[in-house]
The first five atom37 places (N, CA, C, CB, O) and aatype in JSON, in Angstrom:
{
  "aatype": [12, 15, 2, 0, 5, 5, 0, 7, 6, 18, 8, 7, 5, 0, 5, 0, 11, 16, 11, 5, 10, 0, 6, 15, 0, 1, 2, 16, 0, 8, 15, 10, 0, 3, 11, 0, 3, 2, 0, 16, 5, 2, 0, 5, 5, 15, 19, 5, 6, 2, 11, 3, 5, 10, 2, 14, 7, 13, 10, 5, 5, 16, 7, 6, 5, 19, 9, 8, 12, 0, 5, 7, 0, 19, 3, 7, 19, 11, 2, 16, 10, 7, 9, 7, 15, 3, 11, 11],
  "atom_mask": [
    [1, 1, 1, 1, 1],
    [1, 1, 1, 1, 1],
    [1, 1, 1, 1, 1],
    [1, 1, 1, 1, 1],
    [1, 1, 1, 1, 1],
    [1, 1, 1, 1, 1],
    [1, 1, 1, 1, 1],
    [1, 1, 1, 0, 1],
    [1, 1, 1, 1, 1],
    [1, 1, 1, 1, 1],
    [1, 1, 1, 1, 1],
    [1, 1, 1, 0, 1],
    [1, 1, 1, 1, 1],
    [1, 1, 1, 1, 1],
    [1, 1, 1, 1, 1],
    [1, 1, 1, 1, 1],
    [1, 1, 1, 1, 1],
    [1, 1, 1, 1, 1],
    [1, 1, 1, 1, 1],
    [1, 1, 1, 1, 1],
    [1, 1, 1, 1, 1],
    [1, 1, 1, 1, 1],
    [1, 1, 1, 1, 1],
    [1, 1, 1, 1, 1],
    [1, 1, 1, 1, 1],
    [1, 1, 1, 1, 1],
    [1, 1, 1, 1, 1],
    [1, 1, 1, 1, 1],
    [1, 1, 1, 1, 1],
    [1, 1, 1, 1, 1],
    [1, 1, 1, 1, 1],
    [1, 1, 1, 1, 1],
    [1, 1, 1, 1, 1],
    [1, 1, 1, 1, 1],
    [1, 1, 1, 1, 1],
    [1, 1, 1, 1, 1],
    [1, 1, 1, 1, 1],
    [1, 1, 1, 1, 1],
    [1, 1, 1, 1, 1],
    [1, 1, 1, 1, 1],
    [1, 1, 1, 1, 1],
    [1, 1, 1, 1, 1],
    [1, 1, 1, 1, 1],
    [1, 1, 1, 1, 1],
    [1, 1, 1, 1, 1],
    [1, 1, 1, 1, 1],
    [1, 1, 1, 1, 1],
    [1, 1, 1, 1, 1],
    [1, 1, 1, 1, 1],
    [1, 1, 1, 1, 1],
    [1, 1, 1, 1, 1],
    [1, 1, 1, 1, 1],
    [1, 1, 1, 1, 1],
    [1, 1, 1, 1, 1],
    [1, 1, 1, 1, 1],
    [1, 1, 1, 1, 1],
    [1, 1, 1, 0, 1],
    [1, 1, 1, 1, 1],
    [1, 1, 1, 1, 1],
    [1, 1, 1, 1, 1],
    [1, 1, 1, 1, 1],
    [1, 1, 1, 1, 1],
    [1, 1, 1, 0, 1],
    [1, 1, 1, 1, 1],
    [1, 1, 1, 1, 1],
    [1, 1, 1, 1, 1],
    [1, 1, 1, 1, 1],
    [1, 1, 1, 1, 1],
    [1, 1, 1, 1, 1],
    [1, 1, 1, 1, 1],
    [1, 1, 1, 1, 1],
    [1, 1, 1, 0, 1],
    [1, 1, 1, 1, 1],
    [1, 1, 1, 1, 1],
    [1, 1, 1, 1, 1],
    [1, 1, 1, 0, 1],
    [1, 1, 1, 1, 1],
    [1, 1, 1, 1, 1],
    [1, 1, 1, 1, 1],
    [1, 1, 1, 1, 1],
    [1, 1, 1, 1, 1],
    [1, 1, 1, 0, 1],
    [1, 1, 1, 1, 1],
    [1, 1, 1, 0, 1],
    [1, 1, 1, 1, 1],
    [1, 1, 1, 1, 1],
    [1, 1, 1, 1, 1],
    [1, 1, 1, 1, 1]
  ],
  "atom_positions": [
    [[12.91, 10.89, -51.94], [14.45, 10.62, -51.15], [14.88, 9.71, -52.41], [14.47, 9.63, -49.26], [14.24, 8.99, -53.17]],
    [[16.13, 10.02, -52.32], [17.02, 9.51, -53.52], [17.59, 8.06, -53.02], [18.38, 10.67, -53.88], [17.86, 7.97, -51.82]],
    [[17.75, 7.13, -53.7], [18.55, 5.96, -53.36], [19.64, 6.14, -52.57], [18.99, 5.34, -54.43], [20.0, 5.21, -51.85]],
    [[20.22, 7.12, -52.57], [21.48, 7.2, -51.82], [21.26, 7.78, -50.48], [22.51, 8.01, -52.55], [21.96, 7.66, -49.47]],
    [[20.33, 8.34, -50.62], [19.83, 8.89, -49.37], [19.44, 7.57, -48.49], [18.51, 9.95, -49.65], [20.12, 7.2, -47.53]],
    [[18.44, 7.02, -48.85], [17.6, 5.98, -48.46], [18.9, 4.8, -47.8], [16.55, 5.41, -49.97], [18.88, 4.31, -46.68]],
    [[19.84, 4.59, -48.74], [20.88, 3.72, -48.09], [21.62, 4.38, -46.96], [21.89, 3.28, -49.1], [22.01, 3.73, -45.99]],
    [[21.86, 5.96, -47.12], [22.7, 6.47, -46.09], [21.58, 6.23, -44.42], [0.0, 0.0, 0.0], [22.07, 6.03, -43.31]],
    [[20.33, 6.31, -44.66], [19.53, 6.24, -43.68], [19.27, 4.78, -43.32], [18.39, 6.98, -43.99], [19.24, 4.59, -42.1]],
    [[19.1, 3.8, -44.01], [19.01, 2.43, -43.71], [20.56, 2.17, -42.83], [18.77, 1.48, -45.26], [20.7, 1.56, -41.77]],
    [[21.32, 2.66, -43.45], [23.37, 2.38, -42.87], [23.15, 3.1, -41.21], [25.16, 3.89, -44.26], [23.43, 2.54, -40.15]],
    [[22.63, 4.3, -41.36], [22.52, 5.0, -39.97], [21.59, 3.97, -38.82], [0.0, 0.0, 0.0], [21.85, 3.78, -37.63]],
    [[20.45, 3.38, -39.63], [19.52, 2.64, -38.49], [20.25, 1.48, -38.22], [17.95, 2.22, -38.93], [20.14, 1.12, -37.05]],
    [[21.16, 0.56, -39.13], [21.62, -0.31, -38.67], [22.9, -0.15, -37.69], [21.72, -0.96, -39.63], [23.2, -1.06, -36.91]],
    [[23.48, 0.79, -37.76], [24.56, 1.14, -37.01], [24.13, 1.42, -35.85], [25.29, 2.1, -37.48], [24.88, 1.14, -34.92]],
    [[22.61, 2.15, -35.5], [22.52, 2.37, -34.36], [21.87, 0.82, -33.35], [21.67, 3.72, -34.43], [22.13, 0.7, -32.15]],
    [[21.36, 0.19, -33.82], [20.7, -0.94, -33.8], [22.02, -1.89, -33.65], [19.71, -1.14, -35.1], [22.06, -2.7, -32.72]],
    [[22.99, -1.79, -34.5], [23.8, -2.91, -33.82], [24.75, -2.39, -32.61], [24.73, -3.63, -34.96], [25.16, -3.28, -31.85]],
    [[25.1, -1.26, -32.38], [25.34, -0.63, -30.93], [24.47, -1.12, -29.74], [25.1, 0.89, -30.99], [24.84, -1.91, -28.87]],
    [[23.53, -0.66, -29.81], [22.26, -0.98, -29.14], [22.29, -2.83, -28.74], [20.86, -0.47, -30.35], [22.13, -3.1, -27.54]],
    [[22.4, -3.53, -29.32], [22.55, -4.72, -29.6], [23.96, -5.46, -28.55], [22.73, -4.67, -31.25], [23.95, -6.38, -27.73]],
    [[25.21, -4.44, -29.12], [26.33, -4.71, -28.66], [26.31, -4.54, -27.03], [27.27, -3.88, -29.38], [26.72, -5.37, -26.22]],
    [[25.59, -2.93, -26.7], [25.6, -2.88, -25.3], [24.82, -3.55, -24.73], [25.47, -1.85, -24.82], [25.26, -3.78, -23.6]],
    [[23.59, -4.14, -24.93], [22.69, -5.01, -24.03], [23.34, -6.22, -24.07], [21.18, -5.17, -24.47], [22.84, -7.03, -23.28]],
    [[24.63, -6.79, -24.94], [25.4, -8.03, -24.92], [26.11, -7.7, -23.59], [26.43, -8.33, -26.29], [25.91, -8.38, -22.58]],
    [[26.96, -6.59, -23.6], [28.04, -6.21, -22.91], [27.23, -6.27, -21.11], [28.67, -4.49, -23.63], [27.62, -6.95, -20.15]],
    [[26.2, -5.46, -21.16], [25.45, -5.63, -20.08], [24.96, -6.79, -19.67], [24.61, -4.97, -20.15], [24.78, -6.78, -18.45]],
    [[24.61, -7.95, -20.27], [24.07, -9.24, -19.89], [25.49, -9.94, -19.41], [23.2, -10.05, -21.22], [25.73, -10.44, -18.31]],
    [[26.31, -9.83, -20.51], [27.72, -10.59, -19.87], [28.41, -10.01, -18.62], [28.92, -10.56, -20.97], [29.36, -10.64, -18.17]],
    [[27.95, -8.67, -17.91], [28.29, -8.41, -16.69], [27.71, -9.13, -15.77], [28.16, -7.28, -16.44], [28.23, -9.87, -14.93]],
    [[26.38, -8.83, -16.01], [25.34, -9.11, -14.99], [25.73, -10.96, -14.74], [23.48, -8.65, -15.73], [25.56, -11.55, -13.68]],
    [[26.22, -11.5, -15.86], [26.38, -13.05, -15.85], [27.44, -12.83, -14.77], [26.89, -13.95, -17.42], [27.01, -12.91, -13.61]],
    [[28.83, -12.54, -14.94], [29.75, -12.55, -14.16], [29.65, -12.27, -13.0], [30.47, -12.03, -14.5], [30.23, -12.91, -12.12]],
    [[28.61, -10.9, -12.69], [28.4, -10.96, -10.88], [27.7, -11.68, -10.44], [27.92, -9.93, -10.15], [27.63, -11.84, -9.22]],
    [[26.84, -12.47, -11.45], [25.96, -13.54, -10.53], [27.0, -14.77, -10.29], [24.4, -14.18, -11.43], [26.94, -15.54, -9.33]],
    [[27.83, -14.8, -11.19], [28.71, -15.9, -10.83], [29.56, -15.53, -9.59], [29.63, -16.26, -12.04], [29.6, -16.19, -8.55]],
    [[30.13, -14.57, -9.8], [30.92, -13.95, -8.28], [30.22, -14.19, -7.3], [31.18, -12.39, -8.09], [30.77, -14.54, -6.25]],
    [[29.06, -14.1, -7.38], [27.85, -14.01, -5.98], [27.72, -15.46, -5.8], [26.04, -13.2, -6.31], [27.53, -15.8, -4.63]],
    [[27.77, -16.45, -6.73], [28.07, -17.5, -6.3], [28.99, -18.47, -5.74], [27.84, -17.71, -6.77], [28.85, -19.42, -4.98]],
    [[29.85, -18.03, -6.26], [31.26, -18.21, -5.67], [31.95, -17.9, -4.24], [31.95, -17.55, -6.43], [32.73, -18.54, -3.54]],
    [[31.12, -16.25, -4.08], [31.41, -15.96, -2.68], [30.51, -16.49, -1.88], [31.5, -14.64, -2.37], [30.82, -16.29, -0.7]],
    [[29.32, -17.2, -2.03], [28.34, -17.71, -1.0], [28.91, -19.04, -0.87], [26.72, -17.69, -1.42], [28.87, -19.44, 0.3]],
    [[29.48, -19.95, -1.8], [29.83, -20.91, -1.94], [31.07, -20.91, -0.84], [29.98, -21.13, -3.3], [30.95, -21.59, 0.19]],
    [[32.21, -20.14, -1.08], [33.53, -20.13, -0.27], [32.78, -19.55, 1.4], [34.95, -18.8, -1.17], [33.54, -19.77, 2.34]],
    [[31.71, -19.0, 1.7], [31.38, -18.28, 3.18], [30.51, -19.7, 3.39], [30.34, -16.4, 3.28], [30.37, -19.9, 4.6]],
    [[29.91, -20.72, 2.58], [29.21, -21.56, 3.26], [30.46, -22.59, 3.86], [28.02, -22.22, 2.3], [30.49, -22.98, 5.03]],
    [[31.37, -22.92, 2.95], [32.57, -23.91, 3.36], [33.34, -23.04, 4.46], [33.69, -24.35, 1.93], [33.9, -23.75, 5.3]],
    [[33.46, -21.92, 4.62], [34.09, -21.31, 5.58], [33.31, -21.91, 6.73], [34.11, -19.77, 5.45], [33.74, -22.89, 7.35]],
    [[32.1, -21.28, 7.03], [30.93, -21.65, 8.25], [31.19, -22.88, 8.48], [29.31, -21.53, 7.92], [31.18, -23.12, 9.69]],
    [[31.47, -23.97, 7.68], [30.95, -25.15, 7.97], [32.21, -26.15, 8.31], [30.03, -25.6, 6.78], [32.22, -27.3, 8.75]],
    [[33.31, -25.24, 7.91], [35.14, -25.62, 8.06], [34.99, -26.2, 9.46], [36.53, -24.03, 8.04], [35.45, -27.31, 9.7]],
    [[34.3, -25.42, 10.47], [35.13, -26.12, 12.08], [34.56, -27.41, 12.55], [34.87, -25.05, 13.6], [34.9, -28.2, 13.43]],
    [[33.47, -27.4, 11.6], [32.5, -28.51, 11.92], [32.69, -29.88, 11.05], [31.03, -27.93, 11.66], [31.87, -30.78, 11.24]],
    [[33.58, -30.04, 10.24], [33.8, -31.08, 9.25], [35.09, -31.54, 9.52], [33.65, -30.64, 7.82], [35.97, -30.69, 9.64]],
    [[35.39, -32.83, 9.64], [36.45, -33.21, 10.12], [37.58, -33.11, 8.74], [36.15, -34.66, 10.82], [37.3, -33.55, 7.63]],
    [[38.63, -32.57, 9.01], [39.53, -32.81, 7.97], [39.68, -33.94, 7.29], [40.55, -32.59, 8.32], [40.27, -34.9, 7.78]],
    [[39.05, -33.95, 5.83], [38.78, -35.11, 5.14], [38.06, -34.99, 3.79], [0.0, 0.0, 0.0], [38.0, -33.98, 3.09]],
    [[37.59, -36.04, 3.58], [36.71, -35.94, 2.07], [35.83, -34.82, 1.62], [35.73, -37.03, 1.96], [35.81, -34.25, 0.53]],
    [[35.05, -34.61, 2.75], [34.13, -33.68, 2.05], [34.73, -32.07, 2.53], [32.35, -34.02, 2.58], [34.16, -31.17, 1.92]],
    [[35.81, -31.6, 3.54], [36.2, -30.45, 3.28], [37.2, -30.16, 1.94], [36.73, -30.12, 4.45], [37.32, -29.12, 1.28]],
    [[37.91, -31.54, 1.78], [38.76, -31.25, 0.24], [37.61, -31.13, -0.88], [39.94, -32.74, -0.27], [37.63, -30.1, -1.56]],
    [[36.74, -31.96, -1.09], [35.78, -31.64, -1.87], [35.13, -30.14, -2.04], [34.94, -32.47, -1.51], [35.37, -29.44, -3.03]],
    [[34.44, -29.8, -1.16], [34.14, -28.35, -0.93], [35.17, -27.41, -1.2], [0.0, 0.0, 0.0], [34.83, -26.34, -1.72]],
    [[36.32, -27.6, -0.94], [37.61, -26.64, -1.16], [37.69, -26.62, -2.91], [39.28, -27.41, -0.32], [37.97, -25.67, -3.63]],
    [[37.34, -27.92, -3.27], [38.04, -28.22, -4.94], [36.63, -27.53, -5.87], [38.36, -30.51, -5.42], [36.71, -26.99, -6.97]],
    [[35.5, -27.71, -5.13], [34.39, -27.23, -5.74], [34.32, -25.58, -5.76], [33.22, -27.86, -5.01], [33.65, -25.08, -6.66]],
    [[35.05, -24.62, -4.73], [35.24, -23.58, -5.0], [36.43, -23.0, -5.48], [34.9, -23.16, -4.24], [36.56, -21.78, -5.52]],
    [[37.21, -23.69, -5.82], [38.45, -23.37, -6.66], [38.01, -23.69, -8.05], [39.81, -24.24, -6.25], [38.45, -22.96, -8.94]],
    [[37.02, -24.88, -8.44], [36.58, -24.87, -9.92], [35.94, -23.69, -10.14], [35.65, -25.99, -10.35], [36.35, -22.88, -10.98]],
    [[34.67, -23.45, -9.26], [33.7, -22.19, -9.3], [34.52, -21.11, -10.03], [33.21, -21.62, -7.72], [34.25, -20.6, -11.12]],
    [[35.72, -20.8, -9.12], [36.48, -19.53, -9.14], [36.88, -19.52, -10.67], [37.82, -19.47, -8.03], [36.64, -18.57, -11.41]],
    [[37.56, -20.76, -11.09], [38.19, -21.05, -12.42], [37.26, -21.01, -13.74], [0.0, 0.0, 0.0], [37.57, -20.82, -14.92]],
    [[36.09, -21.25, -13.18], [35.02, -21.22, -14.33], [34.53, -19.65, -14.11], [33.61, -22.52, -14.13], [33.79, -19.37, -15.06]],
    [[34.63, -18.75, -13.39], [33.91, -17.36, -13.49], [35.37, -16.65, -13.86], [32.97, -16.71, -11.86], [35.2, -15.62, -14.51]],
    [[36.5, -16.91, -13.66], [37.8, -16.37, -14.42], [37.57, -16.56, -16.01], [39.25, -17.27, -13.91], [37.49, -15.79, -16.97]],
    [[37.53, -17.71, -15.88], [37.45, -18.12, -17.55], [36.32, -17.7, -18.46], [0.0, 0.0, 0.0], [36.26, -17.85, -19.67]],
    [[35.45, -17.14, -17.65], [34.0, -16.7, -18.52], [34.54, -15.28, -18.46], [32.16, -16.98, -17.71], [34.55, -14.74, -19.57]],
    [[34.95, -14.61, -17.53], [35.42, -13.61, -17.72], [36.47, -13.22, -18.83], [35.72, -13.44, -16.72], [36.32, -12.33, -19.66]],
    [[37.45, -13.96, -18.71], [38.54, -13.91, -19.75], [37.73, -13.77, -21.07], [39.54, -15.29, -19.74], [37.66, -12.79, -21.82]],
    [[37.33, -14.6, -21.15], [36.57, -14.97, -22.68], [35.84, -13.57, -22.88], [35.23, -16.5, -22.67], [36.01, -12.96, -23.93]],
    [[35.1, -13.1, -21.94], [34.02, -11.81, -22.1], [35.12, -10.75, -22.6], [33.08, -11.23, -20.43], [34.93, -10.09, -23.62]],
    [[36.27, -10.62, -21.84], [37.13, -9.52, -22.05], [36.55, -8.3, -20.92], [0.0, 0.0, 0.0], [36.57, -7.08, -21.09]],
    [[36.09, -8.98, -19.86], [35.95, -8.21, -18.6], [36.67, -8.35, -17.36], [34.83, -8.32, -18.25], [36.5, -7.59, -16.41]],
    [[37.7, -9.65, -17.36], [38.54, -10.28, -16.2], [39.39, -9.06, -15.55], [0.0, 0.0, 0.0], [39.48, -8.88, -14.33]],
    [[39.94, -8.34, -16.41], [41.18, -7.67, -15.51], [40.71, -6.26, -15.3], [42.8, -7.65, -16.3], [41.52, -5.64, -14.61]],
    [[39.9, -5.71, -15.59], [39.43, -4.68, -14.98], [38.15, -4.48, -14.54], [39.67, -3.88, -15.59], [37.5, -3.46, -14.77]],
    [[37.65, -5.72, -13.7], [36.19, -6.19, -12.92], [37.37, -5.65, -11.39], [35.37, -8.6, -13.17], [37.11, -4.51, -11.0]],
    [[38.14, -6.13, -10.87], [38.59, -5.91, -9.64], [39.95, -5.27, -9.36], [38.54, -7.02, -9.09], [40.32, -5.09, -8.2]]
  ]
}
């Protein structure tokens, strides 16, 4: 096998590995975004369920602020990873 053939073979192997790693990273990013979405939804649901029991005041406001911050964090991660606009 000539050096040019070996170089071509190594180049092909490197490209395949790069593609595989990129796909793995993309899948991980989507999985993390989904988990963050689920956590945000659970927090929103919990606040809604407890909203009637809480007096409008500090705890309710804090819960709603946490939800907004969590949603902002999820949106920021999605935008950073480039998956924010086509998710929903």
